[in-house]
Every structure is written in C-alpha cells, then in structure tokens.
C-alpha positions in Angstrom: 115.3 171.1 257.1 118.2 170.5 259.2 119.0 167.2 261.0 120.9 167.0 264.2 123.3 163.6 264.5 124.6 162.5 267.5 126.8 160.3 269.2 126.2 160.9 273.2 129.2 161.5 275.9 129.5 158.8 278.9 128.9 160.9 281.6 131.4 158.8 283.8 134.7 159.6 281.9 134.6 156.1 280.1 134.8 156.4 276.4 133.0 153.5 274.5 132.9 152.3 270.9 129.8 152.5 269.5 129.9 151.0 266.1 126.9 148.3 265.1 127.7 145.3 267.3 130.6 147.0 268.8 129.7 148.3 272.3 132.6 148.2 274.8 134.7 150.2 276.3 137.9 151.6 274.7 140.7 148.8 274.8 143.9 150.1 272.8 142.3 152.5 271.1 138.7 153.8 270.1 136.9 153.3 266.6 134.9 155.7 264.7 131.1 155.6 264.7 131.2 155.5 260.8 127.5 154.8 260.5 126.3 158.3 261.7 129.1 159.5 259.3 127.0 157.4 256.4 123.9 158.8 258.1 124.8 162.2 257.3 126.4 162.0 254.0 123.1 160.2 253.0 121.2 163.2 254.1 123.1 165.8 252.7 122.7 163.7 249.4 119.5 164.2 249.5 119.1 168.0 250.1 119.2 168.0 254.1 121.7 170.0 256.2 123.3 168.1 258.8 125.6 169.0 262.0 126.9 166.0 263.3 128.8 165.7 266.7 130.4 162.9 268.1 130.5 163.8 271.9 131.9 160.5 273.0 135.5 161.8 271.6 135.1 165.4 271.8 133.8 166.0 275.5 131.8 169.6 276.0 129.9 171.0 278.8 126.3 170.5 278.9 125.3 174.0 279.0 127.2 174.1 275.4 125.7 170.8 274.6 122.1 172.3 275.2 123.3 175.6 273.3 124.0 173.2 270.1 120.6 171.6 270.8 118.7 174.6 271.0 119.4 175.1 267.0 116.6 175.1 264.3 116.8 171.5 264.3 113.5 169.2 263.0 115.0 166.0 263.8 117.8 164.5 266.1 119.5 161.1 265.6 120.9 159.6 268.8 123.4 156.5 268.2 123.1 154.3 271.5 124.5 151.0 272.7 123.3 148.9 276.1 126.1 150.0 278.3 125.8 153.5 277.6 122.0 153.3 277.3 121.4 155.1 280.7 123.9 158.4 279.3 121.9 158.4 276.0 118.6 158.4 277.2 120.0 161.8 279.6 121.5 163.2 276.3 117.7 162.8 274.7 116.4 164.8 277.4 119.1 167.1 277.6 118.1 167.7 273.8 114.1 167.6 274.8 114.9 170.5 277.4 116.9 172.6 274.7 114.5 172.1 272.1 110.7 172.0 272.5 110.3 171.3 268.8 112.9 168.8 267.9 112.0 164.9 267.4 114.0 162.4 268.7 115.3 159.6 267.2 117.4 156.4 269.0 119.4 154.2 266.8 121.5 150.7 267.3 121.0 147.6 268.9 119.2 148.2 272.1 116.3 150.3 270.3 116.2 147.6 267.8 116.0 144.6 270.7 114.0 146.6 273.2 112.0 149.4 271.1 109.4 149.9 274.2 112.4 150.2 276.7 113.5 153.1 274.6 110.1 154.4 274.3 108.4 154.3 277.5 109.9 157.0 279.5 109.7 159.4 276.5 113.3 160.0 275.7 113.0 159.1 272.4 110.0 160.1 270.1 110.8 157.2 267.6 113.4 154.7 267.4 115.1 153.1 264.3 115.3 148.9 264.1 118.0 147.5 262.6 120.4 149.2 260.0 119.8 152.8 260.2 120.4 154.6 257.0 117.5 154.6 255.1 114.9 154.8 257.3 116.8 158.0 258.7 116.3 159.1 254.9 112.4 158.2 254.9 111.8 160.0 258.5 113.5 162.9 257.0 111.5 163.3 254.0 108.4 162.7 255.8 109.4 165.8 258.4 110.6 167.9 255.7 106.9 167.5 254.2 105.0 167.4 257.5 106.6 168.8 260.5 103.8 167.1 262.5 103.2 164.0 261.0 100.0 162.1 262.0 100.0 158.5 263.2 99.1 157.3 259.9 102.1 159.1 258.4 104.5 157.7 260.6 102.8 154.2 260.0 103.9 154.5 256.2 107.7 154.6 257.5 109.3 150.5 257.6 111.5 149.7 260.7 110.6 152.4 262.8 108.8 151.8 266.6 107.4 155.1 267.9 105.2 156.7 270.2 101.8 159.1 270.4 99.6 159.9 273.2 101.1 157.1 275.6 100.6 154.5 273.0 103.2 152.6 271.3 103.2 151.5 267.5 105.7 149.3 265.6 106.0 149.4 261.9 107.1 146.5 259.7 110.8 145.7 259.7 112.8 147.1 256.6 114.5 144.7 254.2 117.9 144.5 254.9 120.0 146.7 252.2 121.1 144.5 249.4 123.0 146.8 247.4 125.5 148.4 250.1 127.4 150.1 247.1 124.4 152.4 246.8 125.6 153.9 250.1 127.7 157.3 250.1 130.5 157.3 251.9 130.6 158.6 255.4 131.0 162.4 256.3 134.5 162.0 257.6 135.4 165.7 257.9 133.3 165.9 261.1 134.3 163.0 263.0 137.5 164.1 263.2 140.1 161.4 262.5 143.3 163.1 264.0 141.2 161.7 267.4 141.5 158.1 266.2 145.0 157.1 266.8 146.5 153.7 265.7 148.5 152.1 269.1 151.3 150.8 267.2 152.3 153.3 264.5 150.9 156.2 266.4 149.3 157.6 263.2 145.5 158.4 262.5 143.8 155.6 261.4 139.7 155.2 260.0 137.6 152.8 259.4 135.9 151.4 256.6 132.9 149.1 256.6 133.2 146.3 254.2 130.7 144.1 254.5 127.5 143.6 256.7 125.9 140.2 258.2 127.2 137.4 260.0 126.1 133.8 259.3 127.3 132.1 262.5 125.0 131.4 265.5 126.9 132.8 268.2 124.7 133.3 271.1 126.0 136.3 272.9 126.5 138.2 269.5 123.9 140.8 268.2 125.3 140.7 264.7 122.2 138.9 263.5 119.6 140.7 264.8 121.1 144.2 264.0 122.5 143.7 260.1 121.0 140.1 259.8 122.3 136.4 259.0 122.9 136.8 255.2 126.6 138.4 254.4 125.9 141.3 252.4 129.4 142.6 250.9 130.4 145.9 248.7 132.0 145.7 245.5 136.2 145.9 245.3 136.0 148.6 243.3 133.4 150.5 245.6 136.0 149.7 248.7 138.8 150.5 247.2 137.4 154.3 246.2 137.2 154.9 249.6 140.4 154.2 250.6 141.7 155.8 247.6 139.5 159.0 248.8 141.1 158.7 252.3 144.6 158.5 251.1 144.1 161.8 249.2 141.9 163.7 250.9 142.8 163.2 254.4 146.0 162.0 254.4 145.6 158.9 256.1 146.8 155.3 255.4 145.9 153.0 258.5 142.5 151.4 258.3 140.3 149.0 259.8 138.3 146.9 257.5 135.5 146.4 259.5 133.2 143.7 259.1 131.1 141.3 261.2 133.4 138.2 259.5 135.9 139.7 257.3 137.1 136.6 255.2 133.6 135.0 255.4 134.0 135.1 251.8 137.6 134.1 250.8 137.3 134.7 247.2 136.2 138.4 247.5 139.2 139.0 250.1 141.7 138.0 247.6 140.2 139.8 244.8 140.2 143.0 247.3 143.9 142.2 247.9 144.9 141.7 244.6 143.8 145.1 243.6 145.2 147.0 246.4 148.7 145.2 245.4 148.2 146.3 241.6 147.4 149.6 242.3 150.4 149.8 245.1 148.4 151.8 247.6 150.5 152.3 250.5 148.5 151.2 253.2 148.2 149.7 256.6 145.4 147.7 257.9 143.8 145.2 260.3 140.5 143.2 260.1 139.1 140.2 261.7 138.4 136.6 261.1 137.1 133.7 262.3 139.9 131.2 263.3 138.5 128.5 260.4 138.1 131.3 257.6 141.3 132.3 257.4 144.0 129.8 255.3 147.4 130.4 254.6 147.0 131.4 251.2 144.9 134.2 251.8 146.6 135.2 255.0 150.1 135.7 253.0 148.4 137.4 250.2 146.3 139.9 253.2 149.8 140.7 254.1 151.3 141.4 251.1 148.3 143.9 250.7 149.3 145.8 253.8 147.3 144.1 256.8 149.8 143.6 259.8 146.9 142.3 261.9 144.0 140.1 262.0 141.6 139.2 265.1 139.8 136.4 266.3 137.0 135.7 268.5 138.3 132.3 270.5 135.7 132.9 273.4 136.7 129.7 275.3 139.1 126.9 275.8 136.1 124.4 277.0 134.8 122.1 274.1 131.4 122.1 276.4 131.3 125.8 276.9 131.6 126.4 272.8 128.7 123.9 272.2 126.5 125.8 274.5 127.1 128.9 272.7 127.0 127.8 269.3 130.5 128.7 268.5 131.3 125.8 266.4 134.6 125.7 266.6 137.3 123.3 267.6 140.5 124.5 269.7 143.1 122.9 267.2 141.6 125.6 264.3 142.1 128.4 267.0 146.0 127.0 267.4 146.1 126.5 263.6 145.2 130.2 262.9 147.7 131.7 265.4 150.4 129.8 263.7 149.1 131.2 260.0 149.6 134.2 261.2 153.2 133.8 262.8 153.9 132.3 259.2 152.9 134.7 257.5 153.9 137.8 259.8 150.6 138.9 260.7 150.2 139.8 264.2 147.1 137.9 265.6 144.3 139.7 268.5 142.5 137.0 270.1 139.1 137.7 272.0 138.0 135.1 274.9 135.1 135.4 277.3 134.6 134.3 280.6 131.1 133.5 282.5 129.0 131.8 280.1 126.2 129.6 281.1 127.1 126.4 282.2 131.0 128.0 283.2 132.9 126.2 285.9 136.6 126.6 287.0 137.5 123.9 285.5 136.6 126.0 282.3 138.0 129.0 282.7 141.1 127.3 283.5 141.0 125.3 280.0 140.2 129.2 278.5 143.2 130.6 280.0 145.6 127.7 279.6 144.3 127.8 275.7 145.3 131.5 275.4 148.4 130.8 276.8 149.4 127.7 274.4 147.9 129.8 271.3 150.4 132.6 272.3 148.7 135.2 270.0 150.1 138.8 270.4 147.8 140.2 271.9 144.7 138.9 274.0 141.7 140.5 275.6 139.6 138.5 278.3 136.1 139.4 278.5 132.7 138.8 280.7 130.0 137.6 279.3 127.2 139.8 278.5 123.4 138.6 277.8 123.0 141.7 275.7 119.6 142.8 274.2 119.1 141.5 270.5 121.5 138.3 271.7 119.9 134.7 272.1 122.0 134.7 275.2 119.9 137.6 276.4 116.4 135.9 275.2 117.2 132.9 277.2 118.7 134.5 280.4 115.0 136.4 280.3 113.5 132.9 280.3 115.2 131.4 282.7 115.5 134.5 285.3 119.1 134.5 285.0 119.5 138.5 284.9 119.9 139.9 288.1 119.9 143.5 286.9 118.3 145.4 284.3 120.6 148.3 284.9 122.0 148.8 281.5 125.0 150.7 282.4 126.2 147.2 284.3 125.9 145.4 280.8 129.7 145.8 280.1 132.1 143.6 278.4 134.9 144.8 280.9 132.6 144.4 284.1 129.3 142.6 283.9 127.7 141.9 287.4 124.7 140.8 285.8 124.0 137.3 284.4 123.6 134.8 287.0 124.0 131.4 284.7 127.6 130.1 285.7 128.6 128.3 288.7 131.1 130.6 289.6 130.1 134.0 290.8 130.5 137.0 289.9 133.5 138.1 292.0 135.0 134.9 291.1 134.9 135.6 287.5 136.1 139.5 288.1 139.3 137.8 290.1 139.9 135.4 287.4 139.7 137.8 284.3 142.4 139.6 286.5 144.6 137.0 286.8 144.1 135.7 283.3 145.8 139.2 282.1 148.5 138.6 284.6 149.3 135.0 283.2 149.1 136.1 279.9 150.9 139.2 279.5 153.4 138.8 282.4 155.4 136.2 280.7 158.8 136.4 280.3 158.4 134.5 276.6 155.6 136.9 275.8 158.2 139.6 276.5 161.1 138.5 275.0 158.8 137.8 271.7 156.8 141.2 271.6 160.2 143.2 272.0 161.8 141.0 269.3 159.2 142.0 266.3 158.7 145.9 267.7 161.2 148.8 266.4 162.2 151.7 269.3 158.8 153.7 268.0 156.4 150.7 267.9 157.5 149.6 271.4 157.2 153.7 273.1 153.9 153.7 271.5 152.5 150.3 272.4 153.7 151.3 276.2 152.5 154.0 276.3 149.2 152.4 275.2 149.4 149.7 277.5 150.0 151.8 280.1 146.8 154.1 280.0 145.0 151.1 279.3 145.6 148.8 282.2 145.3 152.1 284.6 141.6 152.4 283.2 141.5 148.7 283.9 142.2 148.7 287.4 140.1 151.5 288.2 
C-alpha cells in the first residue's frame, strides 16, 4: 500500500516552522518538519511505500500538486499547525478533489486540541491526537487490510478521532511512547537538508529530536498537551548513532538538538557531551534550555562538545506576569544564564512575549528593559498567542477573551486575537517594533557582535538579518 505524507504550503508566501509545538513564521532560519520524516521511515520499516513532500520549503504550482495527489494512494497524512490551519485544510481539499478514493489524516497540535474543528467541514476523515508515529502505523495497517474499514474497525485504533456519515467519534488516547529509541531515524533524503541553512556558518543543518515532553506549567505552551508532562529521552548511544549517520551519509555537521527542554536532566546532557568529545565528532550544534536548568559546569561541557548557542524562554521582565503565566522563574536567573553563556563562549538567544493577560505598559517596559540588561547575543519579541492545546487558550475561551477564531491570525509575529491585557493590540504591535529597535540598534550591541564574528559569519548574518527584517516589516 502506498501512503502520501505532506507538509503543506502556506499559500501566502510566508514560510512557517511546523514541528511539534514549534508553529511560527520562519525567523533567522527554518527547521525541518522532522516528525513526518520519522513517520515515513516507520511506515517503510513495516513494508509500506511512502512519498513525502515538504511543500513549505519546496513550493510547486497547484496543478502539479494535484497531479501528485492523484497517484495511487490509500492514505494521506497532512501536517498541521494553528497559524497555517486554513492552508492545511485547503491542501486537504485539493487532495480530495484530486483523489476520491484517498482517506485524509491530520496530525499536529491543533487537531489534537480541536479534533471536531478539523473534522466538521470534512477536510479530514481522521485526525491523530498527540504524538503521531505509532497511530499512523496502526491506521496504515488497518487500511492495508480493509480499504473501507467499518466504524468498529476504526474504533480499535487508539489516539484518533474520525467522522462517519456526519457523526464524529473520539477513541481513547494512545499512551505516550516510553522508549523513544524504538523510533527509526527520519527519512532525511526526501526532506532536502541542503535547503535548511544555518545562518551563521551558511552551511546545511538538520534537526535531531533528543527528547519529548515537558514537566513545566507555562500556560502559553502546547508541549504538555502534545508530548505530555513527563520528560522522555532517547539514550546517548541512540542519539549519537543518528549524528554519525548524518555525518557519514549526508555530510552535514550542523545540528539543532530539538527538545522541549534540552537541559531538563543535566546528567544525561553531560553524558551526551562526554561521548561527543570522546568520539571526536566534528560537529556544531545548538539547543534550548530553561534559565534555571543550565549551570556553569554543564555549559562548559556543552561548549567543548561543539555547542555554540543556547536559546532560552525568558518571556517577561515582570514578576507579576511571570506568576500569571506560571513561568516559575526569577529575572535574576535569566541574567545569570546569559552570564554563564558569555563566560563559557556560548551565544545566547532569548525569547520574550508581550500581551499576556494583565499586561500593562509598565510590564512591557520591564520586559524590554530586562532584555537590554541581560544583553543576549540575539533576542526575539513575540505576541502572546492563545494556541489551542494551551492553558491560555482554554482560559481565553472561558473568559471570552478571543476576538477571532481565524486561525491564520494566531501568529506569534502578529496576533490580534487576544483581548486580555490592558494594552490594545495596536499598541502591543508598536511596542514590539520599538523593542526590536531599542535592542538591536544599540552601539554597544553592534560593537560586541562585530567583535565576536569573522568576515564570513558577519556576511552570512547580515544577509539573514536583511531578509528577516524585510519580512518582519511587511
């Protein structure tokens, strides 16, 4: 049986990141939708033929897409996110127009949180709730046996919602995958790694997901609803087998070690770094962290093992806002994390969010002032977005804070849908624009950045910055 796996295009010339809880416009770089590559590999391991297309990074005309969709496929798996949901449903409709026999399955955080929203207009026949790999395998096995399975047959597949004759059924959830080592490495040859460029070096890079799940309670994040609250990690050996395969087969040495919280278990991270050093692997990599889970010893070891940058979610400079969003951090910890990075030679990339419930002009000022005081190498300022699957979304629905359910507007770069702060949308938009200006157009920032870059890196980052701010200004 042949299966179609798709990362849909956006249809608005904006490139989006679509991987797990990462659902945002392209910033300095675009990361691979590695999960659909794992689905493709898992299905092929079990005897299915798969065709994987990333139309987000490889745009093709609609007529060519429809020709692809008309192939002899029994199933299609369509990758979705909240800000692209309208486009994802349009792609599903194009599949249905092109192939009357195919069954269309949606995966992603929004269909996990709002399965009825995905099924009600019949764009999708089935949606996969939570992590999708083994659910996709069970669906494929079922359709390989029966091209038109009954309600009774479908009801046996854990982790799906489906629609038959206008009635929607919700099956019990599938338990999270305890042993992530059992998942195969993703089918990278179709994901076209050469189109994913690391901005500083200008070289190709790829994604390796090291763990899933997040034990923390931030109200704006969908990680807990999609991958669960328990931190599950792959073994060091399993991660490095994938690294070595990428080095040997694809000649790629730049990596994003993707995790909901990479440094949640410092002992595991130290083991990983020790083994990278021991094997003398010539790699460069970046990861994320919480500011309270990175210490000097771990940072030093990460730097020796090839890490050059760590990203952190600082979110707000207001203690009151941090309490509201259940980000149990102190601003002191954020400052310390940046100092640790500078001391060990790691670059820091820090994220800030403006527009949370209870936000005021004063709290926005505290956030921007904290960003300048921390003085990371890079900073990003986002809108607060009530993404389905987050506590913030549930609270916003309960309190009547949602101005719109036009999912395209649920965009971290420009989100006019949440009316929960004391600062109106247009003012928040202005404050975010001014935050970028205040942060990046400082003489002290320019002198520090230029000092730490060679000519090649400076050229690459300048090109990336021009491209990024050109998109941002539009």
